[in-house]
C-alpha positions in Angstrom: 9.6 77.1 218.1 11.7 80.2 218.9 11.9 81.3 222.6 12.0 85.1 222.8 12.9 85.0 226.5 16.3 83.4 225.9 18.9 86.2 225.4 21.6 83.8 223.9 19.4 82.6 221.1 19.8 84.5 217.8 16.9 85.2 215.6 16.5 83.0 212.5 17.0 85.0 209.3 16.2 83.0 206.1 18.6 83.4 203.1 17.3 85.2 200.0 16.6 83.0 196.9 19.4 84.8 194.9 22.1 83.5 197.2 21.2 79.9 196.6 23.4 78.0 194.0 21.5 77.3 190.8 21.8 73.9 189.1 23.5 75.6 186.1 26.2 77.1 188.4 27.2 73.7 189.8 30.8 72.9 188.9 31.7 69.2 188.8 34.7 68.2 190.8 37.9 67.5 188.9 38.5 63.9 187.7 40.8 61.8 189.8 44.4 61.4 188.5 45.0 58.4 186.3 46.3 55.3 188.1 49.9 54.8 187.4 51.5 51.4 187.6 54.8 51.3 189.3 57.1 48.4 189.3 59.2 47.5 192.2 61.7 45.7 189.9 65.0 47.6 190.0 67.2 47.4 186.9 70.9 48.2 187.5 72.2 51.2 185.6 75.1 49.3 184.1 72.9 46.7 182.5 70.7 49.3 180.8 73.6 51.1 179.3 75.1 47.9 178.0 71.9 46.9 176.3 71.6 50.3 174.7 75.2 50.1 173.4 74.5 46.6 172.1 71.4 47.8 170.3 73.3 50.8 168.8 76.0 48.5 167.6 73.5 46.1 166.0 71.8 49.0 164.2 75.1 50.3 162.9 76.3 46.9 161.7 73.1 46.0 159.8 71.1 48.8 158.2 67.4 48.5 158.0 65.7 47.2 154.9 63.8 50.4 154.4 67.0 52.4 154.2 68.6 50.1 151.7 65.4 49.9 149.6 65.2 53.7 149.4 68.8 54.1 148.5 68.5 51.5 145.8 65.4 53.4 144.4 67.3 56.7 144.4 70.4 55.4 142.8 68.6 53.3 140.1 68.6 55.1 136.8 65.7 54.6 134.3 66.7 52.4 131.4 65.9 53.6 127.9 64.6 50.8 125.7 66.0 50.8 122.2 63.4 50.8 119.4 62.7 47.6 117.7 64.0 46.9 114.3 60.5 46.7 112.8 59.5 50.1 114.1 62.7 51.7 113.1 62.4 50.2 109.6 59.0 51.8 109.2 60.1 55.3 110.2 63.5 55.5 108.6 65.6 53.4 106.2 68.1 51.1 107.9 71.7 51.0 106.9 73.4 47.8 105.8 76.7 46.4 107.1 78.6 47.9 104.1 77.3 51.4 105.0 74.8 51.6 102.1 71.3 52.9 102.9 68.4 50.5 102.4 65.8 52.6 100.6 63.0 49.9 100.6 60.8 50.1 97.6 63.0 52.9 96.0 66.2 50.9 96.3 66.3 50.0 92.6 67.2 52.4 89.8 66.4 52.8 86.2 69.3 52.4 83.7 71.4 55.5 84.3 72.2 55.9 80.6 68.6 55.9 79.6 67.7 58.6 82.2 70.7 60.8 81.1 69.6 60.4 77.5 66.2 61.7 78.3 67.6 64.6 80.4 70.0 65.6 77.6 67.1 65.9 75.2 65.4 68.4 77.5 68.4 70.7 78.4 71.0 72.5 76.3 74.4 70.8 75.7 76.4 73.4 77.7 74.5 72.6 80.9 76.5 70.3 83.1 75.0 67.8 85.5 76.5 66.9 88.9 76.5 63.4 90.3 73.9 64.1 92.9 71.6 65.6 90.3 71.9 62.5 88.2 70.9 60.4 91.2 68.0 62.7 92.0 66.7 62.4 88.4 66.9 58.6 88.6 65.1 58.4 91.9 62.4 60.9 90.7 61.8 58.8 87.6 61.2 55.7 89.8 58.8 57.6 92.1 56.9 58.9 89.1 56.6 55.4 87.5 55.3 53.9 90.8 52.8 56.8 91.3 51.5 56.4 87.7 51.3 52.6 88.2 49.2 52.9 91.3 46.8 55.3 89.6 46.5 53.0 86.6 45.7 50.1 88.8 42.9 52.1 90.3 41.5 52.7 86.8 41.7 48.9 86.1 40.0 48.1 89.4 37.3 50.6 88.6 36.5 48.7 85.3 36.8 45.4 87.2 39.8 44.2 85.2 42.8 42.4 86.7 45.1 43.3 83.8 46.6 46.8 83.2 46.4 48.1 79.7 47.7 51.1 77.9 44.3 52.7 78.2 44.6 52.6 82.0 47.9 54.4 81.8 46.4 57.1 79.5 43.4 57.5 81.9 45.9 57.7 84.8 47.6 60.7 83.1 44.3 62.5 83.0 43.6 61.7 86.7 47.0 63.1 87.6 46.3 66.2 85.5 49.1 65.3 83.1 46.9 65.2 80.0 49.3 67.5 78.1 51.7 64.6 77.8 49.0 62.2 76.6 49.3 63.1 72.9 53.0 62.3 72.9 52.3 59.0 74.6 49.6 58.1 72.2 51.9 58.8 69.2 54.7 56.7 70.7 52.3 53.9 71.6 50.9 53.8 68.0 54.4 53.6 66.6 55.3 50.8 68.9 52.3 48.8 67.8 53.1 49.3 64.2 56.7 48.0 64.8 55.4 45.0 66.7 52.9 44.2 63.8 55.7 44.5 61.2 57.9 42.1 63.1 55.1 39.7 63.5 54.2 39.8 59.8 57.9 39.3 58.9 58.2 36.3 61.1 55.1 34.8 59.6 56.3 35.2 56.0 59.6 33.6 57.0 57.9 30.6 58.4 55.8 30.2 55.3 58.9 30.4 53.1 60.7 27.7 55.1 57.6 25.4 54.8 57.6 26.0 51.0 61.2 25.1 50.7 60.7 21.9 52.6 57.9 20.8 50.2 
């Protein structure tokens, strides 16, 4: 209770609500500094420097495994593997020890004289032939024969026969769109059959004559 008769007593003035600290304005005190462990053990300065020098010497004398591994990886050159003999033989023809080229299925030739005889019948006499052209004609003849043979085999397989006949070759010419040469082949084939029949008849007559003489 306030005594109004006391001159030394000051009147009580309540604080306004705005001057009070709101809960949102409360600032938390700063956290205490972390506890640092201190050691009372004293290391002489000379010992520390000697240990550092020893460690430096050890590192210089023996490089780390990571450094050596990385250096080996950088200096290592990629090795190019040589192709196998089987793969190289399929792509290109291999050369023999004497320097001759192995041409595989085209390594054989037709008789050169027969090929030249055919060529001479198709060109004038004043036309000369170089050596490489003669070789080209011989190889081309081999390729044509093999191509014609493969087509004739297909014709025989189509008719379910395991034996190639002259009719298969004639049909192969039609398949290869070479029917213009079929007439010449038919005439040559007919003449060949007549010659074979004449030889057979002559041989038969000779055998009969020998038997008659023996009797």
